[in-house]
N, C-alpha and C positions, 0 to 999 in steps of 0.2 A: 504494500500500500504506500509506503514512504517513497519508494522510487517512482511509482506512478504519479504521485502527487508532485514530486520534484519535476518530473518530466512535463506534467501538465502546466505547472507554474512557469517553466522555462518557455514553453510554447506560447503561453499567454503573454509573457513579457515580450517575446519576439514579435507577436502579432501587434501588440500595442506600440512597439517601437517603430514599426514600418511607417506610420503616419508622420512620425518625427523625421525620419529620413526623407520622406517625400517633401516635407516642409523645408528642410535644409536645402534639398536640391532645387526646389522651386525658388527659394530665396537666392541661391547662387545664380540661377538662370537670370534673375533680374539684375543682380549686382555685377556679374562677371562679363566684362566687355574685353578684357585683356588677360594676360597671364596672371595666374594666382597660385598659391600654395595651400596645402592642407597640412595641418599639424595634428597628429593623433597622439594624445597623451596616454600611453598604455600603462605607465607607472604602477599604480597600486591596484590594478585590476586582477583579481584572482582568476585562475584558469576556468573554474567552474562558472564564472559569470561572463566569460567571453563568448561571443556568438560563434556558431558553427560555420563550417565551410559553405554549406548551402545558403545560409543567410548572407554571408559576405558576398557570394556570387550574385545573389538577388539584388543586393544594394549596388554592386558594380554595374549590373545590367540596367538599373534604373537611371544611371547617369547618362545624360544626352551626349552624343558624339562631340558636339561643340565644347561642352564642359571638359570632357576627357582630353580633347586636343589642347585646350588652353591651360591645362594643369601643368605648372612648371615643375613642381616637386611635391611628393607625398612623403612627409617627414614623420617617422615613427620614433617617438621619444620613449626611452626605457623599453626597448623591444624584448619581449620574453622569448624563450626558446620555442614556445608554441607558435607565436606569430611568425618567427623566422622560418619555422618548419612549414607552416601553412603556405607562406609565400614561396618557399623553395619548391614545394610540391606542385603548386598551381602555376609556377613560372612558364611551363611549356604551353599552357592554355591561355595565358595573358599576352597581349601584344608586347613585343620587345620594346616599343617606345614607352609603354606604361611602366614596364619593369625597370627601365633605366631611370625613371623618375622617382623610384622608391629609395629613400635614404634612411639609414638607421643612425640614431643619435643616442648616445649613452647617458648624457647628463644635460641639465638645463644650461650649464655653462657652455657646453658644446653647441647647444641650440642657439645661444646668444651670439655665437660666431656666424650663424647662418642668417638670422633675422633679428630685427630690432625687438627687444623684449617688451617695449612699451606698446607694441601693436597687438599683443595678445594677453589674455587673462589666464594665469596659471592658478588652478585651484590649490588651496592650502594643503590638501592631502597629497598632491603631486610634489609640492615644495618639500614637505616633510619626508616623503619617500626619497626624493633626490638627496636630501641632506643625510639621511640614514645610509644610503648607498655610498655617498662620498666619504662618510666617516668610516664605513667598513673597508672601503678601498684604501684609504690612507692607513688604517691599522694594518691591513694585509701588506702594504708596501713597506711600512716600518719594520714589520716582522721579517720580510724577505731581505731587506737591507741589513738588518742585524745579523741574520743567519749568514749572509754572504760575507759580512765583515768578520764574523767569528771563524768562518771556513778559511778565510784568507790568512788568518793568524798562524 
């Protein structure tokens, strides 16, 4: 019963989210006359809450050709192994032009090198996630440097 309920709830969320995607696409159609970028903040999204491959394909198919053509880059911030795997598996089925527009960014500081940060709103949960990842990365680097230093002695 629990798995059936979870499956039902996921399907319900997916169905309810499609109008949101349609709204975003229709808004883009009104706003986009030239090149644009999409920044996807994957950060703190648990795997169980990520949409499936079929859902992603449906969203991609909803995007008008003109919008796909004007997309300069699709930046994925804090990409998970799941996102990287999905995109690697689907690469043969996606146009090479679109595939070349996908960029992976590991941190918000790396993102700031690509776009002005005052142009986008970063949710607090993503900022916190980025800070935690940066801290863990610095601790790991400190440990590696200490081990290398000790090994050199």
